[in-house]
Structure formats: structure tokens, C-alpha cells
C-alpha positions in Angstrom: 85.6 74.4 28.3 85.7 72.2 25.3 86.0 68.8 27.5 87.9 66.6 25.1 86.1 63.5 26.4 82.7 64.2 25.0 84.1 65.8 21.6 86.5 61.9 21.4 83.2 59.9 22.2 81.6 61.7 19.4 84.3 60.7 17.1 85.1 57.8 18.1 81.4 56.8 17.8 81.6 58.2 14.3 84.9 55.9 13.7 83.4 52.9 14.3 80.4 53.4 12.3 82.5 54.4 9.0 84.9 51.0 10.3 81.5 48.8 9.8 80.9 50.0 6.3 84.0 48.8 5.1 83.9 48.6 1.4 82.9 52.2 1.5 85.6 52.7 3.8 88.2 52.0 1.3 86.7 53.4 -1.5 86.6 56.9 0.3 90.0 56.7 0.0 90.7 55.5 -3.2 88.2 58.0 -4.7 91.2 60.3 -4.4 93.7 58.7 -6.4 90.9 58.4 -9.4 91.4 62.2 -9.1 95.1 62.8 -9.5 95.3 60.3 -12.1 92.6 62.7 -14.1 94.5 65.8 -13.5 97.5 63.7 -14.7 96.4 63.3 -17.8 95.0 66.4 -18.1 98.5 68.4 -17.4 99.8 66.1 -20.4 98.1 68.3 -22.4 99.4 71.4 -20.9 102.6 73.5 -22.6 104.3 76.4 -20.9 102.8 77.2 -17.9 104.4 80.6 -16.3 107.0 79.2 -13.0 105.6 82.5 -10.9 101.7 81.1 -11.4 102.5 77.2 -9.9 103.5 78.9 -6.1 107.1 76.4 -6.6 105.2 73.2 -8.2 107.7 71.8 -10.5 104.4 71.0 -13.1 100.8 71.6 -13.8 100.4 68.2 -12.3 102.1 68.7 -9.0 100.4 72.1 -8.5 96.7 70.5 -9.1 97.9 67.3 -6.8 97.9 70.0 -3.8 94.8 71.5 -4.7 93.1 67.5 -4.4 94.9 66.7 -1.6 93.7 69.9 0.2 90.6 69.6 -1.1 89.7 66.4 1.1 90.8 68.5 4.4 89.2 71.4 3.2 85.3 69.6 2.2 86.1 67.8 5.9 86.7 70.9 7.7 84.0 72.9 6.1 81.0 70.7 4.2 81.6 68.3 6.5 80.0 69.4 9.2 76.8 69.8 7.5 76.8 66.7 6.2 76.8 65.0 9.2 74.6 66.8 10.6 72.2 66.0 7.8 73.0 62.1 8.4 72.0 62.5 11.8 68.9 63.8 10.9 68.5 60.9 8.4 68.9 58.7 11.1 66.9 60.1 13.8 70.0 60.2 16.2 70.4 63.9 16.1 67.5 64.7 18.8 68.9 62.1 21.1 72.7 63.2 20.5 71.7 67.1 21.1 70.1 66.0 24.2 73.4 65.2 25.9 75.4 66.9 28.2 77.6 68.6 25.3 77.7 72.7 24.0 77.1 73.3 20.7 80.6 73.4 19.9 81.6 70.7 21.6 78.8 68.7 19.0 80.2 70.5 15.9 84.4 69.3 17.1 82.9 65.9 17.8 81.2 65.6 14.5 83.7 67.1 12.5 86.5 65.0 14.6 86.7 61.6 12.7 86.2 63.0 9.4 89.1 65.6 9.4 91.2 63.0 11.2 90.7 60.9 8.4 91.2 63.7 5.9 94.3 64.6 7.2 95.8 61.0 6.6 94.4 60.7 3.1 95.7 64.3 2.1 99.4 63.1 3.7 99.4 59.7 1.6 97.8 61.7 -1.4 101.2 63.6 -1.2 103.6 60.7 -0.9 101.7 59.2 -3.5 102.1 61.9 -6.1 105.6 62.7 -4.8 106.6 58.8 -5.8 104.6 59.1 -8.9 106.6 61.8 -10.9 109.6 61.4 -8.7 109.5 64.7 -7.2 112.7 66.1 -5.5 111.3 66.1 -1.5 114.5 66.9 -0.1 113.5 70.7 0.0 110.2 69.9 1.7 109.2 70.9 5.0 107.1 68.0 6.5 106.6 70.0 9.5 105.3 72.8 7.2 103.1 70.8 5.6 101.4 69.1 9.0 101.2 72.4 10.1 99.4 74.0 7.5 97.1 71.5 7.1 95.9 71.7 11.3 96.1 75.5 10.5 93.6 74.9 7.3 91.5 73.1 9.4 90.9 75.3 12.4 90.6 78.1 9.9 87.8 76.4 7.9 86.1 74.6 10.7 84.6 78.0 11.1 82.9 77.9 8.0 82.1 74.4 8.9 80.3 75.2 12.0 78.7 77.8 10.0 77.4 75.1 7.6 75.7 73.1 10.0 74.0 76.4 11.6 72.6 76.5 7.7 71.5 72.5 7.5 69.7 73.1 11.3 67.8 76.4 9.6 67.5 75.5 5.9 66.1 71.9 5.1 68.8 70.3 2.6 70.9 72.9 3.5 74.0 70.7 2.7 73.7 71.0 -0.7 74.3 74.9 -0.7 77.4 74.6 2.0 78.8 72.2 -0.5 78.1 74.4 -3.6 79.5 77.4 -1.6 82.5 75.1 -0.5 83.1 74.2 -4.3 83.0 77.6 -5.4 85.1 78.8 -2.6 87.7 76.3 -3.3 87.6 77.3 -7.3 88.4 80.9 -6.7 91.2 80.2 -4.3 93.5 78.7 -7.0 92.6 75.3 -6.1 93.3 73.4 -9.4 94.0 76.4 -11.8 96.3 79.3 -10.8 94.1 82.8 -9.5 95.8 85.0 -11.9 93.8 83.3 -14.9 90.6 84.4 -13.2 88.7 87.5 -14.5 90.0 90.5 -13.4 87.1 91.4 -11.6 87.2 87.8 -9.7 90.9 87.8 -8.6 91.0 90.2 -5.6 87.9 87.5 -4.2 90.0 84.5 -4.5 93.3 86.1 -3.0 91.5 87.0 0.3 89.6 83.9 0.7 91.1 81.6 3.4 91.4 78.6 1.3 94.0 80.4 -0.8 96.4 80.4 2.1 95.6 76.9 2.8 96.8 76.2 -0.3 99.6 78.9 -1.3 101.0 77.5 2.3 101.1 73.9 1.5 102.6 74.7 -1.7 105.4 76.4 -0.4 106.0 74.0 2.2 105.9 71.2 0.0 108.1 72.6 -2.8 110.7 74.9 -1.4 110.4 74.0 2.3 111.1 77.7 3.3 109.6 78.8 6.6 109.5 82.5 5.6 107.5 81.4 2.6 104.4 79.5 4.4 104.9 80.6 7.8 102.9 83.5 7.1 99.9 82.0 5.5 99.8 79.7 8.7 99.5 83.1 10.5 96.9 84.2 8.7 94.6 81.0 8.5 95.3 80.9 12.4 93.7 84.7 12.4 90.7 83.4 10.6 90.0 80.9 13.3 91.0 82.9 16.2 88.0 85.4 14.9 85.9 82.7 13.1 85.3 80.0 15.6 83.6 81.9 18.2 81.6 83.9 15.8 80.7 80.6 14.3 79.7 78.8 17.5 77.6 81.8 18.3 75.7 81.4 15.0 75.5 77.7 15.4 73.8 78.1 19.1 71.4 80.6 18.1 70.2 77.8 15.0 70.5 75.3 17.5 68.3 77.1 19.9 65.7 78.2 17.2 65.1 74.6 15.9 64.7 73.6 19.5 62.1 76.0 20.1 60.4 75.7 17.0 60.3 71.4 17.1 62.1 71.4 13.8 65.3 69.6 14.7 64.9 66.5 13.2 62.6 67.6 10.1 64.2 66.8 6.9 
């Protein structure tokens, strides 16, 4: 059982810690706005871009803005677990945390809970800002689809995050490795440029990554609103989650057990 009250206890703790650093809390939210501004000016240097490559987006800026907004969720759901475990190691609280009556899966879900919830809110805010910024016609947008894709994406990428956490427990400074891997996957999946621009040997790799379905689903829900275009992406993402989370939880449990046996749980 997940035992939601145990997961929520960790989430509530992280919320209070984040709120205590108010300046960093606000700047973290504002940082994404700066990224949107950068890509807005980059988009002004583009000429004609094939509409088929933009998955319904009216402009390159709209295409890239979705990638930035989704990137917030992607980072929180994947590399976020590794970073949170690293923080627990540095502050000396990881050993006390794992001594609590929580399973490895509950621990991971708890650590990812607040960053993921905050990322969801930030992502939706960014999308609303972009819609107002470029006067995007959102009459066709399916906001239920937008939220559904966001949640399905988080679940699918949680498996990546749990494995990333296992890497941190086994490989010291492993959060750098996982962050680099997630960044590479985002680039290959069409985060800020169409997959069709990749070299021929890399394009097939980008098309099978779970991030690609997250990005395509979000763009379809936001720019076309047609359920037939984003529902398939949601199903694929849920399939990734259904298969990936149990496997990732098993890997994390093995890594946690190994760290306990070797006494390296709090080493960094």
C-alpha cells in the first residue's frame, strides 16, 4: 500500500522548508519566465517553419514555450528525486528519514510530491502567460486534456526519477549524471526543436522516448484540442508508468538496501 498519509507528511515537510526561503521560492518561479523571453526573441529570427513539424503550434515560439513549460514538470518528476535525495544527504537527514516507517516507494513519492505539485502549477501558469503573450486563440484548447497530459507525464517520468534516486544512493554526485541524462532526453524528444531536425540515426531514438509522447500530447491538447490526438499519447504514458514504476521501485529498494549494508547511506 502507498499509505498516502506518510507520503503527504513528507510533502508537507518539503513545502514548509521551501516556503521558509521566500526569495528563492519566488525566483524559482520567475526563472521560467526568463526562459520564455529568450525563446521569444529566438523565434523572431526564424523564417518559415513547416507547420507539420510544429504539431499544431501556430508559431515556433508557441512550440518552444510548451517545451519549456513541460520541462519544468519533466525535471521535477525525474531529476528532481535525485536532487532531493542529494539535499537530504548534504543536510544529514536522509538516515533519519529512511529510519521512519516508510517503504522505498513511499519515500520516493514523498520526496517528489511537493516539487511535482509546484511544477504543475508553474507549468500551467507559463502556458497561460504564453497564451496571453502571443494572443493565442485558446477557444480550441482542451484544458482537461492539458491537465491529463501533465499528470500522465508526471507518472511516466516518476519511474525515471526513482531510478535516478537509486543512482544517487549508489554513485556519489549521481545527480549530475541523472540531470545530464534527462536534459539529453528532453533535447532528443522535441523539447525546443522538432524531432525531424535531428540526424537520421537519432530521430528514431527521439520518437520512442516517453518525453516525446508528453510533449506531443501537450501540444495537441493545447493547440488543437482534439481528444483523438492527445488521448493516444496519454495511454502510452500511462503504459510507461504501469510498467516502469514497479521496476524502478524494485531497483531503488535494492540500492537503498545496498547503501544500508555498506554504511554509505549518508556519505557524499
